[in-house]
Every structure is written in C-alpha cells, then in structure tokens.
N, C-alpha and C positions, 0 to 999 in steps of 0.2 A: 409531514411521516417526522417523527424522530431523530429513527435512528438511518442511516446510512450507510449505502450498499457501496463494502470496501474489498481487500482482496481480489484475485485473477477472478470474478464475475463483474467485476464493475468493470473492466476492459474487457473480457476478451465474449462473454457472454452476446446470442448472439451469432457466436459463431459456429458453421458446422462444426461439429465435430467434438463441441468444449464442452465438457464435463467439471467438474470439478466437484470435493470430497466434502465440500464442505459451505456452509454462506457466513460471512465475518462481514455482520455491522457495527460500528460506533456511533453510538450513542452521546453528546456533547454535555455534560451535566457544569453546573456549578460549582458542587465541590465534590473533592473524591478522597480515595484513602490518601491518608498523607504520605510523602517523598514516594509516592510513586507518577508518572504519568498514567497511565494508565490501568485500569483493570480489567477481570474478563468475567466472563459469568457464561457459562451454555444455561441455554434455554430449546426444548425441543429440538435438538442436533446444529441448533445454530448459536454462532458463538458473537458477542457483544463485548465490544470493548465500551468502556466508559471511558472518553475524556476527560478531562479537566482543561473547561471554555475558560481561559483566558486572554489576555493582548498578545496577537500575532506574534511576537519577540519572541514572551515570553514562552508559551508555544515550542517554537525555531528550540531554542535555546535548552531547552528542558530535555528538547526530543535529541540535539546533540548533544547534551550531557549522558545523557543513557549509553550514550553509545548503539543500542540500538535498534541496526540497521532496517530490522522490520515493521517500526516506526513510519518511515519514508512514504508505506506506500497509500498512508494516511493521506499524507499532505498531495501524493500525487491525484485522487479522487476530484475531480472537478465541483463534482457538491458538497464536498468536505471546503474545498479552498474558500469556494465559495462562502460555504455559510462562517468561515470564519475571519476572512476577509484575505486570505492569502493572493498576494501575486507573483507575476512571473516572476517580475523580478527578485522577490524573495526567495525564487529557487535555488540558484546556487548555493549558498548558505547552506544549505543542505545535503553540501556534496560530500561530508563525512561520515551520513547516513551510510548515501550511497557504498560507498568504499569497504561498509561493512556489511553486506550484502550477502544474504549465503549463496549457494548454490539454483536453489529452488525460488530462488526472491531475485534473480537475476535483471530478469524483463524489468522489473522496476525501474532499472538502469537504462535499457531502452524508451522509457516510456520519460525519465528525465531528462535525457537527453535532448530528445525528441518537442519537448511542450518549450526546453530552451531557445532549440534551432527556430520552432515556428512563433515566438514568444508569447505563446497562446497553449491554453488545457487542452487541448486538442490534437488529434493526431491523422497523420498522411492514409491511406489505407496499405502505403506500403512501410511505417513505420509499424503501425499494428501488425502487420505479417509480422514484418522485421521481432517484434516481441513476444510475440505467439509464438515463433519459430523456439526464443529463446525458456518459454517458458512450455513448449512441450518438449524439446533434447531432455531439459531438468529432470521433468515428471519424467521420461524414461530413464533418465541412471538412478531417476529416486526406486523406481519399479524395477532395479536390474539392481540396484544394491538386495532387495526386499526379499528376491525371489533368490536372492544366493545365503543370506541367513537361516531358511527355511527349512 
C-alpha cells in the first residue's frame, strides 16, 4: 500500500478503549510543493500527508529545520522508517523535534526514548502502556479545555 498509517492509531490501535478522532496517513512522493516538507489533503475524513521522498539525511535535516515537532511522528512509525531506510542510530538527530512537541503529542517522546533504549523500532508492553497513559492524559486535558470554552 502506498499510504502508511501514522499518528496515534499507528501506535495504539488494538488497545482496549483506544479511540482516535481521525485517521492519518503519510504518502511518500517523488515531488511535493516547493519549500515544504509536507502537504496535507483530507479525503473522506482521512488525512493524507504527502512527504517528499529524499535521502534520509536530507529528510531529517528538513524536518529539524522546520521546527515542527509534529513531523517526529512519521519517523517513529516502523513502516515509515523502514520505507525510507531510517535506522535507530539516526533517531538521536531528531531530538530537536522532541523538544518541540506539544502536550497532545508528548506520547511520542516516550516512544522516541524507548526506541533508543531498546535499540530497535519496538516497544515493550510497559513502554507502550506508558506512552498510552501520556496520550490519554493529554486527551483529557484537551477535553477539559474544550468543555470550559463552551
């Protein structure tokens, strides 16, 4: 398949009680809008991010230069990492993106640190549970903020 499932579903699907508001996919393309690392297209409630396929070092540097912490998630999805040839040894270079994550995506920091500790794009059950707890905590905070604004 050309589309790679990314976002919280890529990490937490199959966990009892997990619900996501959307479905995010990444599609690697040979060309993309100039001066952008990604563009977004929403189709039938699914969000497809088009990411320009380049050598790994260039993709990492462009993501870091963008300062957009949300780009980290793509690199943490094993299917995406495999497709572009990213290794666990490459991950520490993405630390600047970890530092830019918003609260809603802090669970990715847990995954990032776990992959490095494990020296593999895999999580133990305990690590997955820890990441999920961080995800749920942020989701609850977001729900409380939304309720207060109404």
